[in-house]
C-alpha positions in Angstrom: 16.3 2.5 -1.6 14.1 0.4 -3.7 16.1 -3.1 -3.4 13.5 -5.7 -2.4 14.5 -7.7 -5.6 17.9 -8.0 -4.1 17.0 -10.3 -1.1 13.2 -10.2 -1.3 12.8 -12.9 1.7 14.6 -10.5 4.0 12.6 -7.4 3.0 9.3 -9.3 2.9 10.2 -10.5 6.9 11.3 -6.6 7.6 8.0 -5.7 6.1 5.9 -8.2 7.7 7.3 -7.4 10.9 6.3 -3.9 10.6 2.8 -4.6 9.7 2.3 -6.8 12.6 3.0 -3.7 15.0 0.1 -3.5 17.6 -0.2 0.5 16.8 2.5 1.9 14.9 1.8 -0.3 11.8 2.0 2.7 9.5 6.0 2.1 9.4 4.9 -0.7 7.1 3.9 1.7 4.3 6.7 4.0 4.3 9.0 0.7 4.3 7.2 -0.8 1.5 7.2 2.7 -0.6 10.8 3.0 0.4 12.2 -0.5 -0.6 9.4 -2.0 -2.8 7.5 0.7 -4.7 10.0 2.0 -7.3 11.7 -1.6 -7.6 10.7 -2.8 -11.1 12.2 -6.1 -10.6 10.5 -6.7 -7.6 7.0 -5.3 -9.1 7.1 -7.4 -12.2 8.5 -10.8 -10.1 5.1 -11.9 -9.4 2.1 -13.4 -11.4 -0.7 -11.0 -12.2 -4.0 -12.4 -10.8 -7.6 -11.1 -10.4 -8.3 -11.1 -6.8 -12.3 -9.9 -6.4 -11.9 -10.7 -2.5 -9.1 -8.5 -2.0 -10.7 -5.9 -4.2 -13.9 -6.4 -2.0 -11.7 -5.5 1.1 -10.1 -2.6 -0.8 -13.5 -1.1 -1.5 -15.0 -1.5 2.3 -11.2 0.1 3.1 -12.4 3.1 0.8 -16.0 3.6 2.1 -14.8 3.5 5.9 -12.1 6.1 4.8 -14.4 8.4 3.0 -17.7 7.5 4.7 -19.5 6.3 1.3 -19.1 4.2 -1.2 -16.6 5.2 -4.3 -15.9 3.1 -7.3 -12.4 1.5 -7.1 -10.7 1.1 -9.9 -7.7 -1.4 -9.3 -5.3 -1.4 -12.0 -2.8 -4.2 -11.0 -2.1 -6.9 -8.7 0.8 -9.4 -8.4 1.0 -12.3 -6.4 4.7 -13.3 -5.5 3.6 -17.1 -4.8 7.0 -18.2 -3.2 6.1 -15.9 -0.5 2.3 -16.1 -0.3 2.3 -12.0 -1.1 0.1 -9.8 -3.0 0.5 -6.0 -3.9 -1.2 -3.7 -6.0 -2.6 -0.2 -6.8 -5.5 1.1 -8.2 -7.2 4.5 -7.9 -10.3 6.4 -6.2 -11.7 9.6 -7.2 -8.7 10.4 -8.8 -6.6 9.2 -5.6 -3.6 6.5 -5.9 -4.8 3.4 -3.8 -1.6 1.0 -2.7 -1.9 -2.5 -0.7 -0.4 -5.4 0.0 -1.3 -8.3 2.0 0.4 -11.8 3.5 -1.2 -14.9 2.8 0.8 -16.3 6.0 -1.0 -14.4 8.6 -3.8 -13.0 6.9 -2.9 -9.3 7.0 -2.7 -6.9 4.8 -2.6 -2.6 4.5 -3.9 -0.2 2.2 -3.6 3.3 1.8 -5.2 6.1 -0.2 -2.8 8.9 -1.1 -3.9 11.7 -0.9 -6.5 10.9 1.8 -10.0 11.6 2.5 -8.9 12.6 5.9 -5.5 14.1 5.6 -2.4 13.5 3.6 -2.6 9.5 3.5 -5.4 7.1 5.0 -3.7 4.0 6.0 -6.0 0.8 7.1 -4.4 -2.7 8.1 -7.0 -5.3 7.6 -7.6 -9.2 7.0 -9.6 -11.2 5.0 -13.1 -13.0 6.0 -11.9 -16.1 7.7 -14.6 -17.7 5.8 -12.4 -17.3 2.7 -9.4 -19.1 1.8 -6.5 -16.9 2.4 -5.3 -17.5 -0.8 -6.6 -15.0 -2.9 -5.9 -16.3 -6.1 -8.1 -19.0 -5.6 -11.2 -16.5 -5.2 
């Protein structure tokens, strides 16, 4: 548990595989929480970045889950450049928001805990194709 920093390439490959499952991509959230979320060496291994486009997508996910726009308060976003991976957190209406994104496939996942519609709202997303996938460049 929480040992992604010991072999980040392997753990990120597993996370990406679970994220790309056609229907059961929620397993990616569980894996992220088990292997990455409490692993401080991994969490702080990336460079802290501002990602306006990624924030906009997260706001869109929040609106889709709640049915209304809500102010999203991003906390921190890290980019692990050697793996083209972003991960971050924030809050909306007292709820935690956790998200991650892989540049290589332009896929990400966002979770709102507790959800607007149940214990957790989970959404898989892609950034608009007209933007560079490297979110640190927008």
